[in-house]
N, C-alpha and C positions, 0 to 999 in steps of 0.2 A: 145698274146701281152706280158705276163709276161716273156716268154722265150726271147723275143726281148730285154726287159729291162735288164734281166740277162746277155745276151750276150754283150750288150753295156757296162754294169757296169764292167764285167769281162775282158774287152778288155785291160784295163790299168794294171791290176794286176791279179793274180791267183784267181780261184774260192774261195778257202778256206780263203785267207786273206780278201776277200770281205765279205764272210759270217760271219767271226769272227768280222770284223768291224761293220757289221750291228747288230749282236747280242750284242756287247758291247755298241753301241749307244742306242739300245732299253733298255738295262738294266740300263744304266746311266740316261736316260731320263724318265723312268717309275716311276710315283709317285702313290703308292697304295691309298693314301688319296685323290687324285684327280680323280682316275679312277672310272668308273661305278661300282655299287655293283656287287660282284662276278666276276669281271674281274681281273684275276691274271696275273702276269708276264708270266706265262707259256701259258696262252691264247694268249697274244701278240706275243710271239715267235712262237707259232703254226700258227698264221695268217701270219707272215712273212715267215715261212717255206712253207706254201701253195703257196705264191707268187713266192719265189725264188727257191723252190725245193731243199733245202739244204740237207735234210735227205734222199730224194728219196722216202718218204712214199707216198702212193697213197691216196689222199684226194678226188678223183673223178675228172673227166675231165669236163671242161666247154666248152661251144661253141654250134654251131648249131647241130652237130652230137652227142650230149650228149645222153648216154643211161640212162635208168631209174635207174639202180644201181648207176651210177655216180651222178645222181640228189639226190638220197637218202643219199649217203655219204656226199655230200656237205650240205644237210639240217640238218645233225646231229650237225653241228656247230652252236651254238646259236648266235654268234657274226658276223655281217656284217660290213665291213669297206668300206669307201669311201676315197680313197687317192686323195688329190688335191695337185698338186705341181705347183709352178710358178717360173719364172725366169725373172729378170729385166735386160734388156740389153740396154746399151746406146752406140750408135755408133756415131763416129765423134768427 
């Protein structure tokens, strides 16, 4: 699913302008005083990299056919995120 989101997001512009825009938005909106203890900006950027695959680093594959090594790679990250997005559309 993350690849589908990246494909849709990158359709209007190139991959790197999208990645740079995402990183700048994360940097601009990150407040270390409001963040959980020990959650640094680098942790946030790493989570976003896992989602969008910007650096190409292997964080372990998710899904039904996940191997044990992939599960161990994903468990090394201490932070789990739940992204909730909504859109309000008024027609007519």
